[in-house]
C-alpha positions as YAML, in Angstrom:
chain: A
units: angstrom
residues:
- id: 1
  name: ASP
  ca: [21.29, 15.45, 44.60]
- id: 2
  name: CYS
  ca: [22.18, 13.24, 47.62]
- id: 3
  name: GLN
  ca: [22.28, 10.57, 45.42]
- id: 4
  name: SER
  ca: [19.37, 8.29, 47.29]
- id: 5
  name: HIS
  ca: [16.73, 9.31, 44.81]
- id: 6
  name: GLY
  ca: [14.30, 8.87, 47.90]
- id: 7
  name: ALA
  ca: [12.87, 11.87, 47.45]
- id: 8
  name: LEU
  ca: [12.20, 15.17, 45.07]
- id: 9
  name: ALA
  ca: [11.81, 18.54, 46.04]
- id: 10
  name: LEU
  ca: [10.04, 20.82, 43.67]
- id: 11
  name: GLY
  ca: [10.17, 24.65, 43.74]
- id: 12
  name: GLU
  ca: [7.93, 27.12, 42.25]
- id: 13
  name: TRP
  ca: [7.50, 26.28, 38.48]
- id: 14
  name: LEU
  ca: [9.73, 29.08, 36.38]
- id: 15
  name: PRO
  ca: [9.46, 29.06, 32.45]
- id: 16
  name: TYR
  ca: [12.51, 27.84, 30.70]
- id: 17
  name: LEU
  ca: [14.96, 30.41, 30.52]
- id: 18
  name: ALA
  ca: [16.23, 30.51, 26.87]
- id: 19
  name: GLY
  ca: [19.52, 32.05, 26.37]
- id: 20
  name: HIS
  ca: [20.67, 31.50, 29.99]
- id: 21
  name: ASP
  ca: [24.21, 31.17, 30.56]
- id: 22
  name: TRP
  ca: [24.49, 27.66, 32.80]
- id: 23
  name: SER
  ca: [28.25, 27.89, 32.09]
- id: 24
  name: GLY
  ca: [27.94, 30.87, 34.70]
- id: 25
  name: GLN
  ca: [25.05, 29.61, 36.80]
- id: 26
  name: ALA
  ca: [26.05, 29.46, 40.49]
- id: 27
  name: CYS
  ca: [24.73, 26.52, 43.04]
- id: 28
  name: GLU
  ca: [24.91, 26.35, 46.35]
- id: 29
  name: LEU
  ca: [24.05, 23.09, 48.54]
- id: 30
  name: GLN
  ca: [24.11, 23.12, 52.17]
- id: 31
  name: ILE
  ca: [22.94, 20.11, 54.62]
- id: 32
  name: ASN
  ca: [22.00, 21.01, 58.15]
- id: 33
  name: GLY
  ca: [23.13, 24.41, 58.00]
- id: 34
  name: GLY
  ca: [26.76, 23.41, 57.53]
- id: 35
  name: GLU
  ca: [29.36, 24.47, 55.31]
- id: 36
  name: ALA
  ca: [27.67, 24.54, 51.81]
- id: 37
  name: LEU
  ca: [29.35, 22.96, 48.88]
- id: 38
  name: GLN
  ca: [29.51, 25.75, 45.99]
- id: 39
  name: GLY
  ca: [29.54, 25.47, 42.55]
- id: 40
  name: LEU
  ca: [30.04, 27.50, 39.16]
- id: 41
  name: GLY
  ca: [28.11, 25.86, 35.94]
- id: 42
  name: CYS
  ca: [28.35, 22.66, 36.98]
- id: 43
  name: HIS
  ca: [25.99, 20.70, 35.41]
- id: 44
  name: PRO
  ca: [27.50, 17.39, 34.18]
- id: 45
  name: LEU
  ca: [26.21, 17.72, 30.85]
- id: 46
  name: GLY
  ca: [27.06, 21.28, 30.27]
- id: 47
  name: HIS
  ca: [23.33, 22.02, 30.09]
- id: 48
  name: PRO
  ca: [20.28, 20.80, 31.91]
- id: 49
  name: ALA
  ca: [18.40, 20.13, 28.62]
- id: 50
  name: TRP
  ca: [21.07, 18.65, 27.04]
- id: 51
  name: GLY
  ca: [19.93, 14.91, 25.91]
- id: 52
  name: LEU
  ca: [16.05, 15.89, 26.27]
- id: 53
  name: VAL
  ca: [15.09, 15.58, 22.91]
- id: 54
  name: ALA
  ca: [16.81, 12.03, 22.46]
- id: 55
  name: TRP
  ca: [15.13, 11.07, 25.92]
- id: 56
  name: LEU
  ca: [11.90, 12.00, 24.20]
- id: 57
  name: GLN
  ca: [12.17, 10.35, 20.92]
- id: 58
  name: HIS
  ca: [13.10, 7.14, 23.09]
- id: 59
  name: VAL
  ca: [10.19, 7.54, 25.51]
- id: 60
  name: THR
  ca: [7.73, 7.91, 22.45]
- id: 61
  name: ARG
  ca: [9.02, 5.76, 19.94]
- id: 62
  name: HIS
  ca: [6.15, 3.44, 20.37]
- id: 63
  name: GLY
  ca: [3.20, 5.56, 20.27]
- id: 64
  name: ALA
  ca: [3.39, 6.58, 23.57]
- id: 65
  name: SER
  ca: [3.22, 10.19, 24.85]
- id: 66
  name: LEU
  ca: [4.55, 12.34, 27.56]
- id: 67
  name: PRO
  ca: [1.65, 14.07, 29.49]
- id: 68
  name: ALA
  ca: [1.44, 17.77, 30.22]
- id: 69
  name: GLY
  ca: [3.18, 18.88, 33.21]
- id: 70
  name: SER
  ca: [5.59, 15.99, 33.50]
- id: 71
  name: VAL
  ca: [8.49, 16.46, 35.35]
- id: 72
  name: VAL
  ca: [11.68, 15.33, 33.88]
- id: 73
  name: THR
  ca: [14.76, 15.50, 36.11]
- id: 74
  name: THR
  ca: [18.20, 16.22, 34.34]
- id: 75
  name: GLY
  ca: [21.06, 15.45, 36.66]
- id: 76
  name: ALA
  ca: [22.87, 16.66, 39.81]
- id: 77
  name: TRP
  ca: [24.54, 19.88, 40.14]
- id: 78
  name: LEU
  ca: [26.33, 19.00, 43.33]
- id: 79
  name: VAL
  ca: [26.53, 16.00, 45.24]
- id: 80
  name: LYS
  ca: [26.49, 15.10, 49.01]
- id: 81
  name: GLN
  ca: [26.41, 11.41, 50.05]
- id: 82
  name: GLY
  ca: [26.03, 9.41, 53.63]
- id: 83
  name: LEU
  ca: [22.71, 11.57, 54.31]
- id: 84
  name: GLN
  ca: [20.59, 10.09, 56.90]
- id: 85
  name: ALA
  ca: [16.66, 10.50, 57.97]
- id: 86
  name: GLY
  ca: [16.29, 13.58, 59.79]
- id: 87
  name: ASP
  ca: [18.52, 15.51, 57.54]
- id: 88
  name: ARG
  ca: [17.60, 18.61, 56.03]
- id: 89
  name: GLY
  ca: [18.97, 20.08, 52.63]
- id: 90
  name: ARG
  ca: [18.63, 23.34, 50.69]
- id: 91
  name: VAL
  ca: [19.85, 23.65, 47.13]
- id: 92
  name: SER
  ca: [19.66, 27.41, 45.71]
- id: 93
  name: PHE
  ca: [20.57, 28.77, 42.45]
- id: 94
  name: ALA
  ca: [21.73, 32.52, 41.98]
- id: 95
  name: GLY
  ca: [19.11, 34.46, 40.18]
- id: 96
  name: ILE
  ca: [16.72, 31.40, 39.78]
- id: 97
  name: GLY
  ca: [15.54, 30.11, 43.28]
- id: 98
  name: ALA
  ca: [15.65, 27.64, 45.88]
- id: 99
  name: VAL
  ca: [14.27, 25.07, 47.54]
- id: 100
  name: SER
  ca: [14.66, 22.61, 50.93]
- id: 101
  name: VAL
  ca: [13.72, 19.29, 51.63]
- id: 102
  name: GLN
  ca: [13.90, 17.33, 55.02]
- id: 103
  name: LEU
  ca: [14.57, 13.63, 54.71]
...
């Protein structure tokens, strides 16, 4: 997360990892090939699915539905501020995958 919310990069779809140890999940954020920010189990709420049930109940409380295939973001693992147009970011999650985006 670059706290700009100007773009969302999605990698290849993966099924939900039931039973995954998120507290031990390694994450790396690299900008423009520089030194990478690294974290371990650093989701701000401890688990990326935390709060999804309450959020879905809130969204559908007046009879609305959430279309199949909807993307729900659940918070940043690592944050880098001050990015500029043209910067390239890459985030990777050990054992899961990686995605890159150029602003």
